[in-house]
Structures are given as structure tokens and as C-alpha cells.
N, CA, C and O of each residue as an XYZ file, in Angstrom:
336
protein
N       0.949     -1.651      0.077
C       0.107      0.294      0.486
C       0.528      0.747     -0.117
O       1.492      0.166     -0.616
N       0.248      2.004     -0.565
C       1.308      3.270     -0.668
C       0.619      4.101      0.486
O      -0.538      4.347      0.827
N       2.381      4.536      1.090
C       2.552      4.945      1.906
C       0.794      7.025      2.792
O       0.238      7.264      3.864
N       0.830      7.692      1.431
C      -0.070      7.972      1.194
C      -1.486      7.895      1.580
O      -2.167      8.757      2.136
N      -1.818      6.695      1.182
C      -3.065      6.111      1.184
C      -2.991      5.625      2.579
O      -3.911      6.124      3.228
N      -2.229      4.825      3.301
C      -2.145      4.700      4.717
C      -2.104      6.310      5.827
O      -2.703      6.525      6.881
N      -1.356      7.009      5.212
C      -1.714      8.144      6.254
C      -2.814      8.126      5.957
O      -3.380      7.550      6.886
N      -3.735      8.478      5.010
C      -4.918      8.904      5.229
C      -6.201      7.609      5.529
O      -7.284      7.878      6.050
N      -5.920      6.638      5.217
C      -7.144      5.679      5.436
C      -6.343      5.693      7.126
O      -5.898      6.826      6.947
N      -5.961      5.428      8.201
C      -5.569      4.892      8.800
C      -6.064      6.874     10.156
O      -5.905      6.964     11.374
N      -6.459      7.669      9.454
C      -6.669      8.547      9.735
C      -5.223      9.289     10.512
O      -5.526      9.660     11.646
N      -3.900      9.553     10.198
C      -3.327     10.159     10.946
C      -3.193     10.907     10.098
O      -2.217     11.612     10.356
N      -3.909     11.323      8.645
C      -3.351     12.995      8.024
C      -5.453     13.523      7.465
O      -6.307     12.783      6.977
N      -5.527     14.657      7.750
C      -6.843     14.454      7.883
C      -7.126     14.519      6.348
O      -8.203     13.966      6.124
N      -6.413     15.104      4.965
C      -6.350     14.670      3.685
C      -5.551     14.249      3.033
O      -4.347     14.471      3.168
N      -6.253     13.298      1.883
C      -4.478     13.278      0.889
C      -3.578     13.630      0.425
O      -2.679     13.010     -0.144
N      -3.804     15.307      0.733
C      -3.388     16.244      0.168
C      -2.064     16.329      1.075
O      -1.015     16.187      0.447
N      -1.954     16.548      2.520
C      -1.941     16.693      3.562
C      -0.984     15.251      4.223
O      -0.494     15.367      5.346
N      -0.823     14.176      3.571
C      -0.113     12.911      4.263
C       0.788     12.739      2.843
O       1.876     12.164      2.862
N       0.231     13.277      1.670
C       0.860     13.348      0.559
C       2.633     14.260      1.438
O       3.687     13.871      1.941
N       2.217     15.058      1.253
C       3.164     16.212      2.139
C       3.846     16.074      3.225
O       4.994     16.476      3.418
N       2.835     15.235      4.304
C       4.257     14.373      4.884
C       5.710     13.860      4.750
O       6.887     13.868      5.111
N       4.359     13.244      3.668
C       5.831     11.906      2.580
C       7.100     12.924      2.317
O       8.258     12.768      2.702
N       6.564     13.979      1.574
C       7.061     14.297      0.964
C       7.941     15.098      1.284
O       8.781     15.462      0.461
N       7.922     15.728      3.102
C       8.945     16.732      3.174
C      10.313     16.364      4.085
O      11.396     16.948      4.110
N      10.048     15.674      4.514
C      11.315     14.478      4.460
C      11.238     14.454      5.874
O      12.413     14.581      6.217
N      10.449     14.355      7.038
C      10.510     14.616      8.269
C      10.272     12.613      8.999
O      10.444     12.138     10.122
N       9.770     11.919      7.506
C       8.826     10.755      8.185
C       9.644      9.925      7.666
O      10.179      9.950      6.558
N       9.749      8.995      8.721
C      10.810      7.921      8.401
C      10.089      6.854      8.814
O       9.053      6.987      9.465
N      10.754      5.318      8.349
C       9.820      4.072      7.526
C      11.146      3.289      8.339
O      12.225      3.704      7.915
N      11.266      2.264      9.397
C      12.488      2.012      9.733
C      13.552      2.419      9.705
O      14.601      2.053      9.174
N      13.171      3.446     10.485
C      14.555      4.084     11.052
C      15.195      5.083      9.317
O      16.212      5.777      9.323
N      14.322      4.885      8.081
C      15.186      5.424      6.932
C      13.911      6.610      6.378
O      12.741      6.455      6.027
N      14.858      7.892      6.518
C      13.791      8.896      5.590
C      13.832      8.914      4.239
O      14.690      8.709      3.380
N      12.132      9.355      4.283
C      12.165      8.767      2.638
C      11.149     10.058      2.396
O      10.485     10.630      3.260
N      11.200     10.288      1.303
C      11.182     11.558      0.474
C       9.873     11.752     -0.546
O       9.472     12.769     -1.113
N       9.248     10.086     -0.566
C       8.327     10.321     -1.831
C       6.937      9.481     -1.190
O       7.218      8.555     -0.429
N       5.988      9.649     -1.355
C       4.263      9.747     -0.762
C       4.331      8.476     -1.640
O       4.471      7.618     -0.769
N       4.320      7.884     -2.706
C       4.352      6.552     -3.237
C       5.154      5.543     -2.687
O       5.333      4.549     -3.390
N       5.833      5.602     -1.240
C       6.891      4.605     -1.458
C       5.463      3.305     -0.346
O       4.446      3.507      0.318
N       6.278      2.090     -0.759
C       5.633      1.558     -0.244
C       5.690      1.845      1.809
O       6.306      2.681      2.470
N       4.383      0.279      2.392
C       4.092      0.131      3.839
C       3.864     -1.037      3.534
O       3.049     -1.489      2.730
N       4.819     -1.695      4.384
C       3.929     -3.202      5.190
C       3.841     -3.383      5.995
O       4.550     -2.736      6.765
N       2.854     -4.472      6.611
C       2.892     -5.347      8.116
C       4.081     -4.915      8.841
O       4.932     -4.827      7.956
N       4.434     -4.707      9.565
C       5.362     -4.669     10.877
C       6.472     -3.019     10.616
O       7.154     -2.658     11.574
N       6.509     -2.283      9.439
C       7.077     -1.235      9.345
C       6.579     -0.500     10.606
O       5.662     -0.672     11.409
N       7.792      0.591     10.399
C       7.635      0.949     12.105
C       7.920      2.339     11.725
O       9.028      2.745     11.374
N       6.634      3.187     11.837
C       7.014      4.939     11.223
C       7.166      5.836     12.455
O       6.584      5.970     13.532
N       7.957      6.259     11.972
C       7.831      7.763     13.467
C       8.028      8.916     11.969
O       8.477      8.759     10.834
N       7.263     10.378     12.929
C       7.452     11.257     12.218
C       6.561     12.343     12.903
O       5.424     11.888     12.777
N       6.474     13.519     13.552
C       6.181     14.619     13.929
C       5.072     15.128     13.645
O       5.006     15.722     12.569
N       3.809     15.058     14.543
C       2.611     16.317     14.071
C       2.040     16.499     15.512
O       1.932     15.605     16.352
N       1.617     18.099     15.685
C       1.830     18.728     16.186
C       2.439     19.075     17.405
O       2.189     19.256     18.596
N       3.521     19.088     16.426
C       4.773     19.320     17.313
C       5.013     18.357     18.450
O       5.467     18.785     19.511
N       4.613     16.532     18.215
C       5.302     15.492     19.072
C       5.518     14.015     18.518
O       4.576     13.230     18.414
N       6.293     13.824     18.312
C       7.193     12.360     18.176
C       6.275     11.692     18.051
O       5.601     11.784     19.077
N       5.492     10.528     16.806
C       5.244      9.532     17.067
C       5.789      8.624     16.359
O       6.130      8.634     15.176
N       5.887      7.437     17.546
C       6.197      6.498     16.612
C       5.706      4.503     17.021
O       5.815      3.677     17.928
N       4.985      4.683     15.177
C       3.638      3.593     15.583
C       3.907      2.252     14.459
O       4.068      2.567     13.279
N       3.954      0.705     14.850
C       4.002     -0.224     14.239
C       2.798     -0.303     13.306
O       1.661     -0.021     13.685
N       3.134     -0.747     11.920
C       1.277     -1.247     10.873
C       0.841     -2.414     11.987
O       1.732     -3.121     12.457
N      -0.411     -2.582     12.358
C      -0.327     -3.777     12.138
C      -1.149     -4.583     11.190
O      -0.905     -5.743     10.858
N      -2.261     -3.765     10.744
C      -2.281     -3.658      9.411
C      -2.488     -3.431      8.504
O      -1.445     -2.899      8.122
N      -3.363     -3.418      7.467
C      -3.898     -2.316      5.698
C      -5.489     -1.997      5.622
O      -6.333     -2.802      5.228
N      -5.654     -1.142      5.911
C      -7.227     -0.952      5.864
C      -7.150     -0.645      4.654
O      -6.290      0.032      4.091
N      -8.422     -1.343      4.072
C      -9.091     -1.098      3.330
C      -9.400      0.374      2.591
O      -8.855      0.868      1.604
N     -10.668      0.979      3.585
C     -11.002      2.105      3.505
C     -10.276      2.820      4.715
O      -9.416      2.627      5.574
N     -10.841      3.423      4.415
C     -10.702      5.243      4.878
C     -13.008      4.855      6.231
O     -14.190      5.150      6.052
N     -12.241      4.166      7.230
C     -13.490      3.978      8.029
C     -13.526      5.067      9.271
O     -13.054      6.187      9.076
N     -14.074      4.731     10.509
C     -13.949      4.984     11.557
C     -13.294      5.619     12.485
O     -12.779      4.620     12.987
N     -12.900      6.482     13.115
C     -12.027      6.251     13.593
C     -11.201      5.608     14.816
O     -10.033      5.637     15.203
N     -12.615      4.910     15.295
C     -12.141      3.258     16.007
C     -11.809      2.124     15.368
O     -11.479      1.319     16.239
N     -11.700      1.501     14.000
C     -11.501      1.076     13.064
C     -10.090      1.476     12.482
O      -9.268      0.634     12.119
N      -9.900      2.740     12.431
C      -8.409      3.081     11.963
C      -7.584      3.106     13.658
O      -6.472      2.702     13.997
N      -7.919      3.305     13.897
C      -6.748      3.026     15.280
C      -6.992      1.292     15.199
O      -6.554      0.863     16.267
N      -7.403      0.380     14.539
C      -6.789     -0.992     14.929
C      -5.356     -1.395     14.003
O      -4.775     -2.468     13.836
N      -5.072      0.120     13.453
C      -4.039     -0.648     11.592
C      -3.516     -0.501     12.262
O      -3.413     -1.654     12.679
N      -2.404      0.617     13.494
C      -1.832      0.867     14.025
C      -1.220      0.205     16.052
O      -2.092      0.174     16.921
N      -0.442     -0.018     16.240
C      -0.104      0.207     17.853
C       1.485      1.106     17.606
O       2.492      0.939     16.918
N       0.822      2.462     18.955
C       0.969      3.300     18.798
C       2.078      2.845     20.021
O       1.874      2.475     21.177
N       3.730      3.100     19.009
C       5.094      2.553     20.273
C       5.230      3.876     20.909
O       4.254      3.712     21.641
N       5.563      4.821     21.164
C       5.883      5.980     21.357
C       4.906      7.505     21.075
O       4.843      8.171     20.041
N       4.158      7.748     22.510
C       3.457      9.150     21.858
C       4.525     10.555     23.187
O       4.383     10.453     24.405
N       5.211     11.378     22.716
C       5.283     12.149     23.310
C       5.330     13.598     22.852
O       5.423     14.504     23.681
């Protein structure tokens, strides 16, 4: 699944355009490696590290969502490792 689509479906970004911007700005990491493109593939088990709203978030992808569902469904797609 594309990184920007995952961020949008998992409700980590409000719009797909914002999800693309998060990926392109270079401040998002997948398994410790910087990402600079929105179409970078993500898989179950990948660890995402990024800043949002002035705090660092570290998430492990637990499942790939098939749609942009309700927030409770979206939270089941990842596990929060660090939120600070």
C-alpha cells in the first residue's frame, strides 16, 4: 500500500494531500530510513516515525486498511509505540 494512502486511511492525516505533504517533506521515517516520496510502499510490521502537532509519534503498522473507516477502525491498523 502507498504511504500516503495508509496515512489517510489510518486517519493520521486529515486529507490525502496533507498525507502526501507529510511524506514529501522528508520528516517521516519508515524503519529508521527517511522517506521523500508519497508513493513509498508500506507493509505490516513497518515502524513509522514522524512529528505531528509538535510531538514525535512512533507507530508499528499492524494491518493495512481497505477503506477510510471510523476512527476506532483506523486505530486498529497501527500500534502506538511512543507518543510524546
